[in-house]
C-alpha positions as CSV (number, residue, x, y, z in Angstrom):
1,X,109.2,85.7,110.3
2,X,109.7,85.7,114.1
3,X,110.0,81.9,113.9
4,X,112.9,82.2,111.4
5,X,114.5,84.9,113.6
6,X,114.3,82.6,116.5
7,X,115.8,79.8,114.4
8,X,118.8,82.1,113.5
9,X,119.3,83.0,117.1
10,X,119.3,79.3,118.1
11,X,121.0,78.0,115.0
12,X,123.0,75.4,117.0
13,X,119.7,73.5,117.6
14,X,118.7,73.1,113.9
15,X,120.0,71.4,110.8
16,X,120.2,72.6,107.3
17,X,116.7,71.5,106.4
18,X,115.0,74.0,108.7
19,X,114.8,76.6,105.9
20,X,113.5,74.2,103.2
21,X,110.6,75.9,101.4
22,X,111.7,79.4,102.5
23,X,112.0,81.7,99.4
24,X,115.1,83.7,99.0
25,X,113.3,87.0,99.3
26,X,111.7,85.8,102.5
27,X,115.0,84.6,103.9
28,X,116.7,87.9,103.0
29,X,114.0,89.9,104.7
30,X,114.3,87.8,107.8
31,X,118.1,88.0,107.8
32,X,118.1,91.8,107.5
33,X,115.5,92.1,110.3
34,X,117.6,89.9,112.5
35,X,120.7,91.9,111.8
36,X,118.8,95.1,112.5
37,X,117.7,93.6,115.8
38,X,121.3,93.0,116.8
39,X,122.2,96.6,115.8
40,X,119.2,98.3,117.5
41,X,118.5,96.0,120.5
42,X,122.0,94.8,121.5
43,X,124.6,97.2,120.2
44,X,126.8,96.7,123.2
45,X,126.3,92.9,123.5
46,X,126.8,91.5,120.0
47,X,127.2,87.7,120.4
48,X,129.8,86.6,117.9
49,X,129.0,82.9,118.5
50,X,125.3,83.3,117.8
51,X,126.0,85.2,114.6
52,X,128.6,82.8,113.4
53,X,126.3,79.8,114.2
54,X,123.6,81.4,112.1
55,X,126.1,81.8,109.3
56,X,127.1,78.2,109.4
57,X,123.4,77.1,109.3
58,X,122.6,79.3,106.3
59,X,125.7,78.2,104.5
60,X,124.7,74.6,105.0
61,X,121.2,75.4,103.9
62,X,122.5,76.1,100.4
63,X,121.7,79.8,100.1
64,X,124.4,81.4,98.0
65,X,125.8,84.9,98.0
66,X,124.5,85.7,101.4
67,X,127.9,87.3,102.0
68,X,127.2,89.9,99.3
69,X,123.7,90.5,100.8
70,X,125.3,91.0,104.2
71,X,127.7,93.5,102.7
72,X,124.8,95.3,101.0
73,X,123.1,95.5,104.4
74,X,126.2,96.9,106.0
75,X,126.7,99.5,103.2
76,X,123.2,101.0,103.7
77,X,124.5,102.6,107.0
78,X,128.1,101.7,107.6
79,X,129.1,101.7,111.3
80,X,131.4,99.8,113.5
81,X,128.5,97.8,115.0
82,X,127.2,96.8,111.5
83,X,130.7,95.8,110.5
84,X,131.1,93.7,113.6
85,X,127.7,92.0,112.9
86,X,128.7,91.4,109.3
87,X,132.1,89.9,110.1
88,X,130.8,87.7,112.9
89,X,128.2,86.3,110.5
90,X,130.8,85.7,107.8
91,X,133.0,83.8,110.2
92,X,130.4,81.1,110.2
93,X,129.0,81.5,106.7
94,X,132.4,81.2,105.0
95,X,133.0,77.9,106.8
96,X,130.3,76.3,104.7
97,X,129.7,78.5,101.7
98,X,130.9,77.4,98.2
99,X,132.6,80.7,97.3
100,X,133.4,84.0,99.0
101,X,132.2,87.1,97.0
102,X,135.2,89.1,95.9
103,X,133.5,92.5,96.8
104,X,133.1,91.3,100.4
105,X,136.7,90.1,100.6
106,X,137.8,93.5,99.3
107,X,135.7,95.4,101.8
108,X,137.1,93.4,104.7
109,X,140.6,93.9,103.4
110,X,140.0,97.7,103.4
111,X,138.5,97.6,106.8
112,X,141.7,96.1,108.3
113,X,143.4,99.5,107.8
114,X,140.3,101.5,108.8
115,X,139.1,99.9,112.0
116,X,140.8,100.5,115.4
117,X,143.0,97.5,115.9
118,X,141.9,97.0,119.5
119,X,138.2,96.5,118.3
120,X,136.4,93.2,118.0
121,X,135.2,94.4,114.5
122,X,138.9,94.3,113.4
123,X,139.5,90.9,115.0
124,X,136.3,89.5,113.5
125,X,137.3,90.8,110.1
126,X,140.6,88.9,110.4
127,X,138.9,85.7,111.5
128,X,136.3,86.0,108.7
129,X,139.1,86.4,106.1
130,X,141.0,83.5,107.7
131,X,137.9,81.3,107.4
132,X,137.5,82.2,103.7
133,X,141.1,81.3,103.1
134,X,141.1,78.1,105.2
135,X,137.8,77.0,103.5
136,X,139.4,77.5,100.1
137,X,136.6,79.6,98.8
138,X,138.5,82.7,97.7
139,X,138.9,83.1,94.0
140,X,140.7,84.0,91.8
141,X,144.1,82.8,93.1
142,X,145.5,86.4,92.9
143,X,142.9,87.5,95.4
144,X,143.7,84.5,97.6
145,X,147.3,85.5,97.7
146,X,146.4,89.2,98.5
147,X,144.3,88.0,101.4
148,X,147.0,85.6,102.7
149,X,149.6,88.4,102.5
150,X,147.4,90.8,104.3
151,X,146.6,88.3,107.1
152,X,150.3,87.5,107.6
153,X,151.1,91.2,107.8
154,X,148.4,91.8,110.3
155,X,149.5,88.7,112.2
156,X,152.9,90.3,112.7
157,X,151.2,93.5,113.9
158,X,149.1,91.5,116.4
159,X,152.1,89.8,117.8
160,X,154.1,93.0,118.1
161,X,151.3,94.8,119.8
162,X,150.1,91.9,121.9
163,X,146.5,92.2,120.5
164,X,143.9,89.5,120.0
165,X,146.1,86.6,120.9
166,X,143.4,84.0,120.1
167,X,143.0,85.4,116.6
168,X,146.8,85.4,116.2
169,X,146.8,81.7,117.0
170,X,144.5,81.0,114.1
171,X,146.5,83.2,111.7
172,X,149.7,81.3,112.6
173,X,148.3,78.3,110.6
174,X,148.8,80.4,107.4
175,X,152.6,80.2,107.9
176,X,152.6,76.4,107.5
């Protein structure tokens, strides 16, 4: 399992074939252990790029519903650090996944009104939702419209408050 955890940490250096032959239960065990490592070993230094890159790699590897598995991990012990880890992973995973799980979308939408708006967990949630919308993996269309509306409302808030300017730039594309 340590080899797989290393692979996740260095996902940029691998292609989608790296997990061939890995069973789903084995992959889920590895993913949970990797997430736990971020939570326990580096709670003040979560690397959004590494988590996102791992999400991209796993999405390309063809494993489905890892977004729901990630939500289940988060819900075991909800915390801001777990939320940040989940959202950072989803930023990448939803770039390459076939569909976003509706329960995960709903949880992230709720979090937008629960998290401190200055936090990276809030910004990462916005980016993850944006990736799901821009990748066209949110279904049904009524949920897609709910997400778009929420993101546009939060974009207005970001601009008024001068928060997360880089995130706001991405969300601007939803106005086109």
